[in-house]
C-alpha positions as CSV (number, residue, x, y, z in Angstrom):
1,X,101.4,135.9,163.4
2,X,104.0,135.3,166.1
3,X,103.5,131.5,165.8
4,X,104.3,131.6,162.1
5,X,107.5,133.6,162.6
6,X,108.6,131.2,165.3
7,X,108.1,128.3,162.9
8,X,110.2,130.0,160.2
9,X,112.9,130.7,162.7
10,X,113.0,127.0,163.8
11,X,113.2,125.9,160.2
12,X,116.1,128.3,159.5
13,X,117.9,127.0,162.6
14,X,117.4,123.4,161.4
15,X,118.7,124.3,158.0
16,X,121.9,125.9,159.3
17,X,122.4,122.9,161.6
18,X,122.1,120.5,158.6
19,X,124.5,122.5,156.6
20,X,127.0,122.5,159.5
21,X,126.7,118.7,159.7
22,X,127.3,118.3,156.0
23,X,130.3,120.6,156.1
24,X,131.8,118.5,159.0
25,X,131.2,115.3,157.1
26,X,133.0,116.7,154.1
27,X,136.0,117.8,156.2
28,X,136.2,114.3,157.7
29,X,136.0,112.7,154.2
30,X,138.8,115.0,152.9
31,X,141.0,114.1,155.9
32,X,140.6,110.3,155.3
33,X,141.3,110.7,151.5
34,X,144.5,112.7,152.3
35,X,145.6,110.2,154.9
36,X,145.1,107.3,152.5
37,X,147.1,109.1,149.7
38,X,150.0,109.6,152.1
39,X,150.0,106.0,153.1
40,X,150.1,104.9,149.4
41,X,153.0,107.3,148.7
42,X,154.9,105.8,151.6
43,X,154.2,102.2,150.3
44,X,155.4,103.2,146.8
45,X,158.7,104.6,148.2
46,X,159.3,101.3,150.0
47,X,158.6,99.2,146.9
48,X,160.9,101.4,144.8
49,X,163.8,101.1,147.3
50,X,163.4,97.3,147.5
51,X,163.3,97.0,143.7
52,X,166.6,99.0,143.4
53,X,168.2,96.8,146.1
54,X,167.2,93.6,144.2
55,X,168.5,94.9,140.9
56,X,171.9,95.7,142.6
57,X,172.1,92.2,144.0
58,X,171.2,90.7,140.7
59,X,174.0,92.7,139.0
60,X,176.5,91.4,141.5
61,X,175.3,87.8,141.0
62,X,175.5,88.1,137.2
63,X,179.1,89.4,137.5
64,X,180.1,86.5,139.8
65,X,178.5,84.1,137.4
66,X,180.6,85.4,134.5
67,X,183.7,85.2,136.6
68,X,182.9,81.6,137.5
69,X,182.6,80.7,133.8
70,X,186.1,82.1,133.2
71,X,187.5,80.2,136.2
72,X,185.9,76.9,135.1
73,X,187.3,77.2,131.6
74,X,190.8,78.1,132.8
75,X,191.0,75.3,135.4
76,X,189.7,72.8,132.8
77,X,192.4,74.0,130.4
78,X,195.1,73.5,133.1
79,X,193.8,70.0,133.9
80,X,192.3,70.8,137.3
81,X,189.0,69.6,138.8
82,X,185.9,71.9,138.3
83,X,183.2,69.8,140.0
84,X,183.0,72.1,143.0
85,X,182.8,75.2,140.8
86,X,180.0,73.6,138.6
87,X,178.0,72.9,141.8
88,X,178.6,76.4,143.0
89,X,177.4,77.8,139.7
90,X,174.2,75.7,139.9
91,X,173.6,77.1,143.5
92,X,174.2,80.7,142.2
93,X,171.7,80.2,139.4
94,X,169.2,78.9,142.0
95,X,169.9,82.0,144.2
96,X,169.2,84.2,141.2
97,X,165.9,82.5,140.6
98,X,164.9,82.9,144.2
99,X,165.4,86.7,144.0
100,X,161.9,86.7,142.3
101,X,160.3,85.2,145.5
102,X,159.5,88.3,147.6
103,X,158.4,86.1,150.6
104,X,161.8,84.6,151.1
105,X,164.0,87.5,150.0
106,X,166.5,88.9,152.5
107,X,169.2,91.5,151.5
108,X,171.4,90.4,154.5
109,X,171.3,86.8,153.4
110,X,172.1,87.6,149.8
111,X,175.0,89.9,150.8
112,X,176.4,87.1,152.9
113,X,176.1,84.7,149.9
114,X,177.9,87.2,147.7
115,X,180.8,87.5,150.1
116,X,181.0,83.7,150.2
117,X,181.0,83.5,146.4
118,X,183.7,86.1,146.2
119,X,185.8,84.2,148.7
120,X,185.7,81.1,146.6
121,X,186.7,83.0,143.5
122,X,189.7,84.4,145.4
123,X,190.7,80.9,146.5
124,X,190.4,79.7,142.9
125,X,192.9,82.4,141.8
126,X,195.4,80.7,144.1
127,X,194.6,77.3,142.7
128,X,195.0,78.5,139.1
129,X,198.5,80.0,140.0
130,X,199.4,76.6,141.5
131,X,198.2,74.7,138.5
132,X,200.2,76.9,136.1
133,X,203.3,76.5,138.2
134,X,202.9,72.7,138.3
135,X,202.3,72.6,134.5
136,X,205.4,74.7,134.0
137,X,207.5,72.3,136.2
138,X,206.1,69.3,134.4
139,X,207.0,70.8,131.0
140,X,210.5,71.5,132.3
141,X,211.0,67.9,133.5
142,X,209.8,66.5,130.2
143,X,212.2,68.7,128.3
144,X,215.1,67.5,130.5
145,X,214.2,63.8,130.0
146,X,214.0,64.2,126.3
147,X,217.4,65.7,126.1
148,X,218.9,62.8,128.2
149,X,217.3,60.2,126.0
150,X,218.6,61.6,122.7
151,X,222.1,62.1,124.1
152,X,222.2,65.5,122.3
153,X,222.2,67.8,125.2
154,X,225.0,70.0,124.1
155,X,223.9,70.2,120.5
156,X,220.4,71.0,121.5
157,X,221.6,73.6,123.9
158,X,223.5,75.4,121.1
159,X,220.5,75.1,118.8
160,X,218.3,76.3,121.6
161,X,220.5,79.3,122.2
162,X,220.3,80.2,118.5
163,X,216.6,79.7,118.5
164,X,216.2,81.7,121.7
165,X,218.2,84.6,120.3
166,X,216.2,84.5,117.1
167,X,213.0,84.2,119.0
168,X,213.9,87.1,121.3
169,X,214.7,89.3,118.4
170,X,211.4,88.3,116.7
171,X,209.5,88.8,119.9
172,X,211.1,92.3,120.4
173,X,210.2,93.2,116.8
174,X,206.7,91.8,117.2
175,X,206.2,93.8,120.4
176,X,207.3,97.0,118.7
177,X,205.0,96.4,115.8
178,X,202.2,95.5,118.2
179,X,202.6,98.7,120.2
180,X,202.9,100.7,117.0
181,X,199.6,99.2,115.8
182,X,197.6,100.1,118.9
183,X,194.6,102.2,118.2
184,X,194.1,105.7,119.8
185,X,190.7,107.0,121.0
186,X,191.0,110.8,120.5
187,X,188.8,113.7,121.4
188,X,186.7,111.6,123.8
189,X,183.4,113.2,125.0
190,X,180.7,112.0,127.3
191,X,177.1,113.2,126.7
192,X,174.0,112.5,128.8
193,X,170.8,111.3,127.1
194,X,167.5,111.7,128.9
195,X,164.6,109.2,128.8
196,X,162.9,111.4,126.1
197,X,166.0,111.3,123.9
198,X,167.3,114.8,124.7
199,X,171.1,114.9,124.7
200,X,173.2,117.2,126.9
201,X,176.9,117.9,126.6
202,X,179.6,119.6,128.8
203,X,180.6,116.8,131.2
204,X,178.5,117.9,134.2
205,X,175.0,116.4,134.5
206,X,172.2,115.9,137.0
207,X,171.5,112.3,137.9
208,X,167.8,112.5,137.2
209,X,168.4,113.7,133.7
210,X,170.6,110.7,132.8
211,X,168.9,107.7,131.2
212,X,171.9,106.6,129.3
213,X,175.4,107.9,128.3
214,X,176.8,108.4,124.9
215,X,180.6,108.1,124.7
216,X,182.0,109.5,121.4
217,X,185.6,109.5,120.2
218,X,187.6,109.3,116.9
219,X,189.9,106.5,116.1
220,X,193.2,108.2,115.1
221,X,194.8,107.2,111.8
222,X,197.4,104.4,112.1
223,X,199.0,102.9,109.0
224,X,200.5,100.1,111.0
225,X,197.1,98.9,112.4
226,X,195.3,96.2,110.5
227,X,192.0,97.3,108.9
228,X,189.7,94.7,110.3
229,X,187.0,94.2,112.9
230,X,188.1,95.6,116.3
231,X,186.4,94.9,119.6
232,X,186.4,98.0,121.7
233,X,185.6,97.8,125.5
234,X,184.2,100.7,127.5
235,X,184.7,100.8,131.3
236,X,182.8,103.4,133.4
237,X,184.1,103.7,137.0
238,X,181.9,105.4,139.7
239,X,183.4,107.8,142.3
240,X,184.3,104.8,144.5
241,X,186.2,103.1,141.6
242,X,183.6,100.3,141.0
243,X,182.8,99.4,137.4
244,X,179.2,100.1,136.2
245,X,178.0,96.9,134.7
246,X,174.8,94.9,134.0
247,X,175.3,91.5,132.4
248,X,171.7,91.5,131.3
249,X,172.2,94.5,129.1
250,X,175.5,93.8,127.5
251,X,178.3,94.1,130.1
252,X,180.8,91.3,130.5
253,X,184.6,90.6,131.0
254,X,187.7,90.6,128.9
255,X,191.4,89.8,129.5
256,X,194.0,92.5,129.9
257,X,197.7,91.7,130.7
258,X,196.6,88.3,131.9
259,X,194.0,89.7,134.2
260,X,190.2,89.5,133.8
261,X,188.5,92.9,133.7
262,X,184.8,93.8,133.8
263,X,183.5,96.1,131.0
264,X,180.4,98.3,131.0
265,X,179.7,98.1,127.3
266,X,181.3,96.7,124.1
267,X,181.3,97.8,120.5
268,X,182.7,96.0,117.5
269,X,184.0,98.5,114.9
270,X,185.4,97.9,111.4
271,X,188.6,100.0,111.5
272,X,189.1,101.9,108.2
273,X,192.0,104.2,109.1
274,X,190.0,107.2,108.2
275,X,189.8,109.0,111.6
276,X,186.3,107.6,111.9
277,X,183.9,108.5,114.7
278,X,182.7,105.9,117.2
279,X,179.7,106.0,119.5
280,X,179.3,103.6,122.5
281,X,176.2,103.8,124.6
282,X,175.6,102.6,128.2
283,X,172.2,102.6,129.8
284,X,172.0,102.8,133.6
285,X,169.2,100.2,133.7
286,X,166.9,102.1,136.0
287,X,169.5,102.5,138.7
288,X,170.3,106.2,139.4
289,X,173.9,107.3,139.3
290,X,175.4,108.6,142.5
291,X,176.9,112.1,142.7
292,X,180.6,112.5,142.0
293,X,183.3,112.2,139.3
294,X,183.2,109.2,137.0
295,X,186.2,107.9,135.0
296,X,186.0,106.6,131.4
297,X,188.4,104.0,130.1
298,X,188.6,102.6,126.5
299,X,190.4,99.3,125.6
300,X,191.1,97.4,122.4
301,X,193.5,94.6,121.4
302,X,195.2,94.5,124.8
303,X,195.8,98.2,125.1
304,X,194.2,101.1,126.9
305,X,193.5,103.4,124.0
306,X,191.8,106.4,125.6
307,X,190.3,107.9,128.7
308,X,188.1,110.7,130.0
309,X,185.7,111.7,132.8
310,X,182.4,113.3,133.6
311,X,180.6,114.5,136.8
312,X,177.2,113.8,138.2
313,X,175.7,116.3,140.6
């Protein structure tokens, strides 16, 4: 009888030992699963940060590419050489393609290239000013020679004075009419639209709830303005004064007072002089907006026609 009890006791001891071993193995397995999950989360965060960095660099390269196109066209028009700019444009397009190659990508190298491109663009602004000045001097000399050849300097001067006075009066009148015909963007509002399509208003929004922005305003009635197609340009400036833009999703550039300006989004509207409502959307393209106050500017036909702001927190 004592022997049987001893066997039962041994079996019970072995059973508890086996259960303890199984429990320990389960704890070890849970630890390894948790550790692997944490490593995967860390890798995902690194990949996301690198993707956002690449998108930012691509946006800058797209903007520089658009500026190069404008510089090439203007220098050609002024009779200057554009061979170096065309070669630079080809190199820039190559750099954009190499962004896809993760094995050779380096943010430091690309930022260095971007500074180099921006330096060339700045130099070309000086070249364009010089070409304009030279063209103006050439035109002036041609006019002087023409007057000497005809022998009618005095008569032409009198005629030129009359024409200039008439032109000045016409120009002044045209400028007044042009200013009077400028559109006005009234009652401008900025609403945030989430990825699910939910729209929020009020002007203060959380960054994670903004997938795109809807800017709404009314075009004030203006009997002087022509009722035709109007290109309306939207500029969104971040808290640091940089224009939000993505050439791949509709951003670009336009001329304002002889200066090229980058726009965030563009809308073509048929003006009907009926106090019509206009919506312009801008999608952030997957790049989160930083906290702070953003400025809204609206332009059309060479005039700033409205402005507003909103805050991201």
